[in-house]
N, CA, C and O atoms as a printed pandas DataFrame, in Angstrom:
     atom_number atom_name residue_name chain_id  residue_number  x_coord  y_coord  z_coord
0              1         N          UNK        A               1  -61.754  185.059  -50.395
1              2        CA          UNK        A               1  -62.898  184.814  -51.215
2              3         C          UNK        A               1  -64.100  185.312  -50.434
3              4         O          UNK        A               1  -64.130  185.250  -49.205
4              5         N          UNK        A               2  -65.069  185.797  -51.148
5              6        CA          UNK        A               2  -66.321  186.292  -50.584
6              7         C          UNK        A               2  -66.993  185.247  -49.823
7              8         O          UNK        A               2  -67.091  184.132  -50.335
8              9         N          UNK        A               3  -67.501  185.486  -48.581
9             10        CA          UNK        A               3  -68.130  184.505  -47.756
10            11         C          UNK        A               3  -69.392  183.874  -48.402
11            12         O          UNK        A               3  -69.693  182.702  -48.177
12            13         N          UNK        A               4  -70.112  184.670  -49.199
13            14        CA          UNK        A               4  -71.320  184.151  -49.884
14            15         C          UNK        A               4  -70.908  183.147  -50.953
15            16         O          UNK        A               4  -71.552  182.111  -51.120
16            17         N          UNK        A               5  -69.858  183.447  -51.661
17            18        CA          UNK        A               5  -69.349  182.497  -52.669
18            19         C          UNK        A               5  -68.844  181.188  -51.982
19            20         O          UNK        A               5  -69.071  180.089  -52.487
20            21         N          UNK        A               6  -68.169  181.335  -50.842
21            22        CA          UNK        A               6  -67.733  180.204  -50.119
22            23         C          UNK        A               6  -68.935  179.337  -49.665
23            24         O          UNK        A               6  -68.874  178.110  -49.748
24            25         N          UNK        A               7  -69.986  179.951  -49.201
25            26        CA          UNK        A               7  -71.183  179.303  -48.769
26            27         C          UNK        A               7  -71.824  178.591  -49.997
27            28         O          UNK        A               7  -72.241  177.438  -49.890
28            29         N          UNK        A               8  -71.896  179.269  -51.132
29            30        CA          UNK        A               8  -72.438  178.673  -52.312
30            31         C          UNK        A               8  -71.665  177.439  -52.777
31            32         O          UNK        A               8  -72.258  176.438  -53.178
32            33         N          UNK        A               9  -70.353  177.524  -52.719
33            34        CA          UNK        A               9  -69.525  176.340  -53.123
34            35         C          UNK        A               9  -69.780  175.163  -52.188
35            36         O          UNK        A               9  -69.864  174.024  -52.647
36            37         N          UNK        A              10  -69.902  175.409  -50.918
37            38        CA          UNK        A              10  -70.214  174.382  -49.962
38            39         C          UNK        A              10  -71.610  173.790  -50.218
39            40         O          UNK        A              10  -71.785  172.576  -50.118
40            41         N          UNK        A              11  -72.564  174.597  -50.532
41            42        CA          UNK        A              11  -73.925  174.133  -50.799
42            43         C          UNK        A              11  -73.952  173.336  -52.063
43            44         O          UNK        A              11  -74.641  172.319  -52.146
44            45         N          UNK        A              12  -73.178  173.797  -53.099
45            46        CA          UNK        A              12  -73.104  173.029  -54.349
46            47         C          UNK        A              12  -72.525  171.654  -54.131
47            48         O          UNK        A              12  -72.962  170.682  -54.748
48            49         N          UNK        A              13  -71.555  171.570  -53.267
49            50        CA          UNK        A              13  -70.978  170.244  -52.982
50            51         C          UNK        A              13  -72.011  169.319  -52.349
51            52         O          UNK        A              13  -72.107  168.151  -52.727
52            53         N          UNK        A              14  -72.775  169.822  -51.401
53            54        CA          UNK        A              14  -73.837  169.052  -50.753
54            55         C          UNK        A              14  -74.888  168.667  -51.820
55            56         O          UNK        A              14  -75.322  167.515  -51.855
56            57         N          UNK        A              15  -75.282  169.568  -52.648
57            58        CA          UNK        A              15  -76.261  169.330  -53.733
58            59         C          UNK        A              15  -75.751  168.251  -54.664
59            60         O          UNK        A              15  -76.509  167.351  -55.024
60            61         N          UNK        A              16  -74.515  168.310  -55.057
61            62        CA          UNK        A              16  -73.936  167.310  -55.961
62            63         C          UNK        A              16  -73.932  165.935  -55.335
63            64         O          UNK        A              16  -74.135  164.939  -56.030
64            65         N          UNK        A              17  -73.707  165.862  -54.053
65            66        CA          UNK        A              17  -73.726  164.623  -53.295
66            67         C          UNK        A              17  -75.103  164.006  -53.328
67            68         O          UNK        A              17  -75.262  162.808  -53.561
68            69         N          UNK        A              18  -76.106  164.851  -53.089
69            70        CA          UNK        A              18  -77.493  164.381  -53.102
70            71         C          UNK        A              18  -77.850  163.850  -54.506
71            72         O          UNK        A              18  -78.435  162.777  -54.647
72            73         N          UNK        A              19  -77.497  164.596  -55.493
73            74        CA          UNK        A              19  -77.779  164.179  -56.843
74            75         C          UNK        A              19  -77.057  162.845  -57.223
75            76         O          UNK        A              19  -77.638  161.954  -57.843
76            77         N          UNK        A              20  -75.791  162.763  -56.826
77            78        CA          UNK        A              20  -75.047  161.495  -57.039
78            79         C          UNK        A              20  -75.718  160.284  -56.360
79            80         O          UNK        A              20  -75.740  159.173  -56.890
80            81         N          UNK        A              21  -76.272  160.563  -55.140
81            82        CA          UNK        A              21  -76.835  159.468  -54.337
82            83         C          UNK        A              21  -78.020  158.831  -55.081
83            84         O          UNK        A              21  -78.408  157.699  -54.793
84            85         N          UNK        A              22  -78.591  159.584  -56.050
85            86        CA          UNK        A              22  -79.786  159.040  -56.776
86            87         C          UNK        A              22  -79.429  158.788  -58.204
87            88         O          UNK        A              22  -80.310  158.503  -59.016
88            89         N          UNK        A              23  -78.183  158.879  -58.541
89            90        CA          UNK        A              23  -77.759  158.540  -59.886
90            91         C          UNK        A              23  -78.014  159.681  -60.916
91            92         O          UNK        A              23  -77.999  159.429  -62.121
92            93         N          UNK        A              24  -78.239  160.884  -60.462
93            94        CA          UNK        A              24  -78.519  162.039  -61.360
94            95         C          UNK        A              24  -77.133  162.636  -61.737
95            96         O          UNK        A              24  -76.813  163.761  -61.355
96            97         N          UNK        A              25  -76.330  161.867  -62.485
97            98        CA          UNK        A              25  -75.008  162.254  -62.781
98            99         C          UNK        A              25  -74.872  163.481  -63.711
99           100         O          UNK        A              25  -73.907  164.240  -63.616
100          101         N          UNK        A              26  -75.840  163.654  -64.593
101          102        CA          UNK        A              26  -75.808  164.831  -65.474
102          103         C          UNK        A              26  -75.901  166.101  -64.671
103          104         O          UNK        A              26  -75.201  167.079  -64.932
104          105         N          UNK        A              27  -76.792  166.068  -63.670
105          106        CA          UNK        A              27  -76.924  167.285  -62.893
106          107         C          UNK        A              27  -75.817  167.461  -61.890
107          108         O          UNK        A              27  -75.375  168.587  -61.660
108          109         N          UNK        A              28  -75.363  166.417  -61.298
109          110        CA          UNK        A              28  -74.206  166.557  -60.391
110          111         C          UNK        A              28  -72.974  167.038  -61.045
111          112         O          UNK        A              28  -72.186  167.757  -60.431
112          113         N          UNK        A              29  -72.759  166.641  -62.361
113          114        CA          UNK        A              29  -71.615  167.186  -63.131
114          115         C          UNK        A              29  -71.794  168.649  -63.378
115          116         O          UNK        A              29  -70.836  169.412  -63.264
116          117         N          UNK        A              30  -73.030  169.085  -63.726
117          118        CA          UNK        A              30  -73.303  170.486  -63.986
118          119         C          UNK        A              30  -72.962  171.340  -62.680
119          120         O          UNK        A              30  -72.302  172.377  -62.737
120          121         N          UNK        A              31  -73.447  170.835  -61.567
121          122        CA          UNK        A              31  -73.296  171.511  -60.328
122          123         C          UNK        A              31  -71.773  171.558  -59.948
123          124         O          UNK        A              31  -71.287  172.601  -59.509
124          125         N          UNK        A              32  -71.065  170.484  -60.110
125          126        CA          UNK        A              32  -69.648  170.442  -59.738
126          127         C          UNK        A              32  -68.835  171.393  -60.682
127          128         O          UNK        A              32  -67.889  172.036  -60.227
128          129         N          UNK        A              33  -69.205  171.481  -61.991
129          130        CA          UNK        A              33  -68.592  172.425  -62.870
130          131         C          UNK        A              33  -68.738  173.837  -62.395
131          132         O          UNK        A              33  -67.772  174.598  -62.340
132          133         N          UNK        A              34  -69.973  174.186  -62.048
133          134        CA          UNK        A              34  -70.179  175.539  -61.509
134          135         C          UNK        A              34  -69.352  175.803  -60.239
135          136         O          UNK        A              34  -68.778  176.880  -60.080
136          137         N          UNK        A              35  -69.299  174.832  -59.360
137          138        CA          UNK        A              35  -68.489  174.963  -58.126
138          139         C          UNK        A              35  -67.012  175.202  -58.443
139          140         O          UNK        A              35  -66.360  176.049  -57.833
140          141         N          UNK        A              36  -66.489  174.421  -59.431
141          142        CA          UNK        A              36  -65.134  174.504  -59.791
142          143         C          UNK        A              36  -64.829  175.875  -60.387
143          144         O          UNK        A              36  -63.805  176.479  -60.067
144          145         N          UNK        A              37  -65.690  176.353  -61.228
145          146        CA          UNK        A              37  -65.503  177.727  -61.742
146          147         C          UNK        A              37  -65.481  178.712  -60.649
147          148         O          UNK        A              37  -64.583  179.553  -60.611
148          149         N          UNK        A              38  -66.413  178.665  -59.753
149          150        CA          UNK        A              38  -66.422  179.645  -58.648
150          151         C          UNK        A              38  -65.229  179.576  -57.771
151          152         O          UNK        A              38  -64.694  180.591  -57.324
152          153         N          UNK        A              39  -64.804  178.338  -57.523
153          154        CA          UNK        A              39  -63.626  178.129  -56.627
154          155         C          UNK        A              39  -62.327  178.713  -57.243
155          156         O          UNK        A              39  -61.392  179.075  -56.529
156          157         N          UNK        A              40  -62.305  178.793  -58.624
157          158        CA          UNK        A              40  -61.156  179.359  -59.340
158          159         C          UNK        A              40  -61.230  180.845  -59.497
159          160         O          UNK        A              40  -60.329  181.469  -60.057
160          161         N          UNK        A              41  -62.353  181.442  -58.982
161          162        CA          UNK        A              41  -62.561  182.849  -59.074
162          163         C          UNK        A              41  -63.190  183.289  -60.348
163          164         O          UNK        A              41  -63.181  184.476  -60.673
164          165         N          UNK        A              42  -63.750  182.335  -61.097
165          166        CA          UNK        A              42  -64.395  182.662  -62.406
166          167         C          UNK        A              42  -65.870  182.949  -62.083
167          168         O          UNK        A              42  -66.667  182.052  -61.810
168          169         N          UNK        A              43  -66.185  184.259  -62.132
169          170        CA          UNK        A              43  -67.592  184.687  -61.826
170          171         C          UNK        A              43  -68.610  184.175  -62.799
171          172         O          UNK        A              43  -69.799  184.208  -62.480
172          173         N          UNK        A              44  -68.230  183.695  -63.980
173          174        CA          UNK        A              44  -69.136  183.114  -64.924
174          175         C          UNK        A              44  -69.761  181.864  -64.408
175          176         O          UNK        A              44  -70.740  181.392  -64.986
176          177         N          UNK        A              45  -69.245  181.300  -63.345
177          178        CA          UNK        A              45  -69.759  180.086  -62.672
178          179         C          UNK        A              45  -71.211  180.392  -62.167
179          180         O          UNK        A              45  -72.026  179.472  -62.089
180          181         N          UNK        A              46  -71.527  181.616  -61.838
181          182        CA          UNK        A              46  -72.849  181.926  -61.302
182          183         C          UNK        A              46  -73.868  181.842  -62.468
183          184         O          UNK        A              46  -74.931  181.233  -62.350
184          185         N          UNK        A              47  -73.503  182.466  -63.568
185          186        CA          UNK        A              47  -74.376  182.405  -64.728
186          187         C          UNK        A              47  -74.548  180.951  -65.239
187          188         O          UNK        A              47  -75.645  180.527  -65.600
188          189         N          UNK        A              48  -73.464  180.238  -65.254
189          190        CA          UNK        A              48  -73.514  178.858  -65.662
190          191         C          UNK        A              48  -74.423  178.030  -64.762
191          192         O          UNK        A              48  -75.202  177.211  -65.250
192          193         N          UNK        A              49  -74.328  178.241  -63.442
193          194        CA          UNK        A              49  -75.206  177.598  -62.442
194          195         C          UNK        A              49  -76.632  177.964  -62.681
195          196         O          UNK        A              49  -77.490  177.083  -62.730
196          197         N          UNK        A              50  -76.919  179.215  -62.831
197          198        CA          UNK        A              50  -78.338  179.653  -62.991
198          199         C          UNK        A              50  -78.899  179.172  -64.274
199          200         O          UNK        A              50  -80.123  179.130  -64.401
200          201         N          UNK        A              51  -78.114  178.805  -65.235
201          202        CA          UNK        A              51  -78.542  178.238  -66.496
202          203         C          UNK        A              51  -79.215  176.876  -66.317
203          204         O          UNK        A              51  -79.873  176.387  -67.235
204          205         N          UNK        A              52  -79.053  176.249  -65.122
205          206        CA          UNK        A              52  -79.667  174.927  -64.802
206          207         C          UNK        A              52  -81.098  175.125  -64.354
207          208         O          UNK        A              52  -81.864  174.163  -64.302
208          209         N          UNK        A              53  -81.474  176.342  -64.032
209          210        CA          UNK        A              53  -82.789  176.599  -63.504
210          211         C          UNK        A              53  -83.669  177.210  -64.617
211          212         O          UNK        A              53  -83.205  178.024  -65.416
212          213         N          UNK        A              54  -84.959  176.792  -64.645
213          214        CA          UNK        A              54  -85.891  177.308  -65.604
214          215         C          UNK        A              54  -85.947  176.576  -66.904
215          216         O          UNK        A              54  -84.941  176.038  -67.366
216          217         N          UNK        A              55  -87.141  176.545  -67.518
217          218        CA          UNK        A              55  -87.314  175.849  -68.771
218          219         C          UNK        A              55  -87.592  174.407  -68.593
219          220         O          UNK        A              55  -87.369  173.843  -67.522
220          221         N          UNK        A              56  -88.083  173.792  -69.649
221          222        CA          UNK        A              56  -88.436  172.392  -69.614
222          223         C          UNK        A              56  -87.151  171.508  -69.451
223          224         O          UNK        A              56  -86.159  171.734  -70.143
224          225         N          UNK        A              57  -87.182  170.580  -68.600
225          226        CA          UNK        A              57  -86.117  169.689  -68.349
226          227         C          UNK        A              57  -85.035  170.309  -67.453
227          228         O          UNK        A              57  -83.914  169.803  -67.405
228          229         N          UNK        A              58  -85.343  171.340  -66.783
229          230        CA          UNK        A              58  -84.342  172.025  -65.911
230          231         C          UNK        A              58  -84.269  171.279  -64.661
231          232         O          UNK        A              58  -85.024  170.333  -64.434
232          233         N          UNK        A              59  -83.310  171.713  -63.784
233          234        CA          UNK        A              59  -83.156  171.082  -62.483
234          235         C          UNK        A              59  -84.398  171.290  -61.612
235          236         O          UNK        A              59  -84.641  170.527  -60.676
236          237         N          UNK        A              60  -85.197  172.349  -61.931
237          238        CA          UNK        A              60  -86.471  172.563  -61.206
238          239         C          UNK        A              60  -87.495  171.429  -61.471
239          240         O          UNK        A              60  -88.388  171.175  -60.663
240          241         N          UNK        A              61  -87.334  170.778  -62.602
241          242        CA          UNK        A              61  -88.271  169.673  -62.911
242          243         C          UNK        A              61  -87.845  168.356  -62.348
243          244         O          UNK        A              61  -88.630  167.408  -62.361
244          245         N          UNK        A              62  -86.653  168.250  -61.859
245          246        CA          UNK        A              62  -86.168  167.003  -61.373
246          247         C          UNK        A              62  -86.816  166.489  -60.091
247          248         O          UNK        A              62  -86.939  167.239  -59.122
248          249         N          UNK        A              63  -87.219  165.263  -60.070
249          250        CA          UNK        A              63  -87.735  164.574  -58.913
250          251         C          UNK        A              63  -86.934  163.326  -58.689
251          252         O          UNK        A              63  -86.842  162.471  -59.570
252          253         N          UNK        A              64  -86.335  163.208  -57.484
253          254        CA          UNK        A              64  -85.452  162.119  -57.168
254          255         C          UNK        A              64  -86.263  160.977  -56.519
255          256         O          UNK        A              64  -87.389  161.172  -56.062
256          257         N          UNK        A              65  -85.663  159.808  -56.498
257          258        CA          UNK        A              65  -86.218  158.667  -55.795
258          259         C          UNK        A              65  -87.217  157.836  -56.605
259          260         O          UNK        A              65  -88.042  157.104  -56.059
260          261         N          UNK        A              66  -87.109  157.977  -57.916
261          262        CA          UNK        A              66  -87.992  157.186  -58.821
262          263         C          UNK        A              66  -87.261  156.015  -59.357
263          264         O          UNK        A              66  -86.057  156.095  -59.599
264          265         N          UNK        A              67  -87.972  154.882  -59.562
265          266        CA          UNK        A              67  -87.419  153.709  -60.158
266          267         C          UNK        A              67  -88.508  152.881  -60.817
267          268         O          UNK        A              67  -89.670  153.288  -60.849
268          269         N          UNK        A              68  -88.150  151.761  -61.326
269          270        CA          UNK        A              68  -89.156  150.795  -61.810
270          271         C          UNK        A              68  -88.832  149.409  -61.248
271          272         O          UNK        A              68  -87.672  149.034  -61.077
272          273         N          UNK        A              69  -89.904  148.667  -60.971
273          274        CA          UNK        A              69  -89.805  147.274  -60.597
274          275         C          UNK        A              69  -90.653  146.447  -61.537
275          276         O          UNK        A              69  -91.875  146.588  -61.588
276          277         N          UNK        A              70  -90.002  145.603  -62.261
277          278        CA          UNK        A              70  -90.736  144.734  -63.208
278          279         C          UNK        A              70  -91.485  145.513  -64.190
279          280         O          UNK        A              70  -92.585  145.132  -64.590
280          281         N          UNK        A              71  -90.894  146.662  -64.620
281          282        CA          UNK        A              71  -91.518  147.545  -65.653
282          283         C          UNK        A              71  -92.604  148.473  -65.088
283          284         O          UNK        A              71  -93.255  149.193  -65.845
284          285         N          UNK        A              72  -92.801  148.459  -63.749
285          286        CA          UNK        A              72  -93.800  149.344  -63.135
286          287         C          UNK        A              72  -93.111  150.442  -62.360
287          288         O          UNK        A              72  -92.105  150.199  -61.694
288          289         N          UNK        A              73  -93.644  151.650  -62.439
289          290        CA          UNK        A              73  -93.121  152.772  -61.642
290          291         C          UNK        A              73  -93.198  152.485  -60.176
291          292         O          UNK        A              73  -94.176  151.915  -59.693
292          293         N          UNK        A              74  -92.144  152.886  -59.444
293          294        CA          UNK        A              74  -92.088  152.707  -58.014
294          295         C          UNK        A              74  -91.289  153.857  -57.400
295          296         O          UNK        A              74  -90.480  154.484  -58.083
296          297         N          UNK        A              75  -91.506  154.128  -56.143
297          298        CA          UNK        A              75  -90.677  155.118  -55.385
298          299         C          UNK        A              75  -89.611  154.339  -54.617
299          300         O          UNK        A              75  -89.871  153.250  -54.105
300          301         N          UNK        A              76  -88.459  154.887  -54.546
301          302        CA          UNK        A              76  -87.400  154.278  -53.771
302          303         C          UNK        A              76  -87.667  154.604  -52.293
303          304         O          UNK        A              76  -88.297  155.601  -51.941
304          305         N          UNK        A              77  -87.133  153.671  -51.429
305          306        CA          UNK        A              77  -87.312  153.913  -49.994
306          307         C          UNK        A              77  -86.607  155.244  -49.604
307          308         O          UNK        A              77  -85.461  155.460  -49.998
308          309         N          UNK        A              78  -87.226  156.066  -48.896
309          310        CA          UNK        A              78  -86.705  157.360  -48.443
310          311         C          UNK        A              78  -86.887  158.464  -49.426
311          312         O          UNK        A              78  -86.253  159.508  -49.274
312          313         N          UNK        A              79  -87.707  158.307  -50.421
313          314        CA          UNK        A              79  -87.817  159.301  -51.478
314          315         C          UNK        A              79  -88.333  160.668  -50.992
315          316         O          UNK        A              79  -87.962  161.705  -51.541
316          317         N          UNK        A              80  -89.198  160.660  -49.947
317          318        CA          UNK        A              80  -89.714  161.911  -49.465
318          319         C          UNK        A              80  -88.606  162.790  -48.806
319          320         O          UNK        A              80  -88.461  163.976  -49.100
320          321         N          UNK        A              81  -87.877  162.168  -47.948
321          322        CA          UNK        A              81  -86.724  162.861  -47.308
322          323         C          UNK        A              81  -85.694  163.281  -48.299
323          324         O          UNK        A              81  -85.134  164.373  -48.193
324          325         N          UNK        A              82  -85.421  162.420  -49.287
325          326        CA          UNK        A              82  -84.437  162.739  -50.304
326          327         C          UNK        A              82  -84.878  163.968  -51.062
327          328         O          UNK        A              82  -84.069  164.868  -51.286
328          329         N          UNK        A              83  -86.137  164.036  -51.466
329          330        CA          UNK        A              83  -86.597  165.172  -52.234
330          331         C          UNK        A              83  -86.715  166.414  -51.416
331          332         O          UNK        A              83  -86.534  167.506  -51.955
332          333         N          UNK        A              84  -87.015  166.313  -50.117
333          334        CA          UNK        A              84  -87.035  167.495  -49.261
334          335         C          UNK        A              84  -85.634  168.087  -49.147
335          336         O          UNK        A              84  -85.443  169.302  -49.197
336          337         N          UNK        A              85  -84.667  167.194  -48.992
337          338        CA          UNK        A              85  -83.257  167.704  -48.917
338          339         C          UNK        A              85  -82.798  168.345  -50.184
339          340         O          UNK        A              85  -82.171  169.404  -50.187
340          341         N          UNK        A              86  -83.135  167.655  -51.305
341          342        CA          UNK        A              86  -82.837  168.166  -52.613
342          343         C          UNK        A              86  -83.462  169.545  -52.848
343          344         O          UNK        A              86  -82.798  170.467  -53.322
344          345         N          UNK        A              87  -84.716  169.669  -52.518
345          346        CA          UNK        A              87  -85.458  170.934  -52.720
346          347         C          UNK        A              87  -84.806  172.061  -51.880
347          348         O          UNK        A              87  -84.591  173.170  -52.368
348          349         N          UNK        A              88  -84.501  171.744  -50.619
349          350        CA          UNK        A              88  -83.899  172.726  -49.774
350          351         C          UNK        A              88  -82.530  173.218  -50.308
351          352         O          UNK        A              88  -82.225  174.410  -50.289
352          353         N          UNK        A              89  -81.740  172.266  -50.775
353          354        CA          UNK        A              89  -80.374  172.658  -51.291
354          355         C          UNK        A              89  -80.564  173.418  -52.640
355          356         O          UNK        A              89  -79.888  174.421  -52.872
356          357         N          UNK        A              90  -81.467  172.952  -53.513
357          358        CA          UNK        A              90  -81.682  173.612  -54.773
358          359         C          UNK        A              90  -82.113  175.013  -54.539
359          360         O          UNK        A              90  -81.593  175.923  -55.185
360          361         N          UNK        A              91  -83.085  175.251  -53.604
361          362        CA          UNK        A              91  -83.557  176.578  -53.373
362          363         C          UNK        A              91  -82.466  177.475  -52.769
363          364         O          UNK        A              91  -82.342  178.635  -53.162
364          365         N          UNK        A              92  -81.677  176.955  -51.822
365          366        CA          UNK        A              92  -80.585  177.720  -51.191
366          367         C          UNK        A              92  -79.526  178.094  -52.265
367          368         O          UNK        A              92  -78.970  179.192  -52.264
368          369         N          UNK        A              93  -79.288  177.168  -53.140
369          370        CA          UNK        A              93  -78.339  177.454  -54.244
370          371         C          UNK        A              93  -78.793  178.589  -55.071
371          372         O          UNK        A              93  -78.018  179.500  -55.362
372          373         N          UNK        A              94  -80.041  178.564  -55.466
373          374        CA          UNK        A              94  -80.626  179.611  -56.272
374          375         C          UNK        A              94  -80.556  180.945  -55.592
375          376         O          UNK        A              94  -80.177  181.946  -56.200
376          377         N          UNK        A              95  -80.936  180.967  -54.279
377          378        CA          UNK        A              95  -80.912  182.243  -53.592
378          379         C          UNK        A              95  -79.518  182.823  -53.429
379          380         O          UNK        A              95  -79.316  184.029  -53.572
380          381         N          UNK        A              96  -78.581  181.978  -53.134
381          382        CA          UNK        A              96  -77.147  182.450  -53.024
382          383         C          UNK        A              96  -76.662  182.940  -54.347
383          384         O          UNK        A              96  -76.018  183.987  -54.417
384          385         N          UNK        A              97  -76.949  182.221  -55.404
385          386        CA          UNK        A              97  -76.504  182.573  -56.768
386          387         C          UNK        A              97  -77.032  183.954  -57.154
387          388         O          UNK        A              97  -76.314  184.826  -57.643
388          389         N          UNK        A              98  -78.363  184.099  -56.897
389          390        CA          UNK        A              98  -79.040  185.409  -57.220
390          391         C          UNK        A              98  -78.405  186.496  -56.428
391          392         O          UNK        A              98  -78.141  187.564  -56.981
392          393         N          UNK        A              99  -78.142  186.296  -55.163
393          394        CA          UNK        A              99  -77.501  187.317  -54.298
394          395         C          UNK        A              99  -76.116  187.737  -54.883
395          396         O          UNK        A              99  -75.789  188.921  -54.967
396          397         N          UNK        A             100  -75.324  186.710  -55.282
397          398        CA          UNK        A             100  -74.051  186.987  -55.842
398          399         C          UNK        A             100  -74.172  187.772  -57.153
399          400         O          UNK        A             100  -73.431  188.728  -57.380
400          401         N          UNK        A             101  -75.074  187.377  -57.980
401          402        CA          UNK        A             101  -75.316  188.019  -59.254
402          403         C          UNK        A             101  -75.701  189.473  -59.083
403          404         O          UNK        A             101  -75.212  190.332  -59.816
404          405         N          UNK        A             102  -76.594  189.771  -58.100
405          406        CA          UNK        A             102  -77.001  191.136  -57.847
406          407         C          UNK        A             102  -75.796  191.923  -57.334
407          408         O          UNK        A             102  -75.581  193.066  -57.737
408          409         N          UNK        A             103  -75.047  191.341  -56.486
409          410        CA          UNK        A             103  -73.814  192.018  -55.903
410          411         C          UNK        A             103  -72.778  192.352  -57.019
411          412         O          UNK        A             103  -72.136  193.402  -57.003
412          413         N          UNK        A             104  -72.653  191.422  -57.969
413          414        CA          UNK        A             104  -71.717  191.640  -59.111
414          415         C          UNK        A             104  -72.196  192.801  -59.937
415          416         O          UNK        A             104  -71.421  193.674  -60.326
416          417         N          UNK        A             105  -73.528  192.799  -60.207
417          418        CA          UNK        A             105  -74.023  193.882  -61.073
418          419         C          UNK        A             105  -74.007  195.244  -60.375
419          420         O          UNK        A             105  -73.849  196.275  -61.029
420          421         N          UNK        A             106  -74.172  195.250  -59.033
421          422        CA          UNK        A             106  -74.233  196.510  -58.285
422          423         C          UNK        A             106  -72.797  197.083  -58.230
423          424         O          UNK        A             106  -72.620  198.301  -58.205
424          425         N          UNK        A             107  -71.810  196.232  -58.212
425          426        CA          UNK        A             107  -70.392  196.678  -58.169
426          427         C          UNK        A             107  -69.837  197.007  -59.512
427          428         O          UNK        A             107  -68.708  197.490  -59.594
428          429         N          UNK        A             108  -70.539  196.781  -60.539
429          430        CA          UNK        A             108  -70.025  196.988  -61.946
430          431         C          UNK        A             108  -70.071  198.475  -62.327
431          432         O          UNK        A             108  -69.691  198.839  -63.440
């Protein structure tokens, strides 16, 4: 398997764990599906993954660590570090996926 795809799958696993840790199951499921496709050699996993980025309600709009207490908005303990980790993994995922997509089109 291509080392960049291996790195992407590893990063996707980390990203899914971060999402799960905050209860973002919709997005962790999306990320895990992309990773499974890539792990099976299905290159459509890249396009599926990149479909999570961009547009209203995309993974780019997600902010972790939010909650409510007695009906009032509040931040969870550690929300800054959580979002920094999330943003780092989200950006790395995007960059790796774009690199793979460009490589696929160059080889076509």
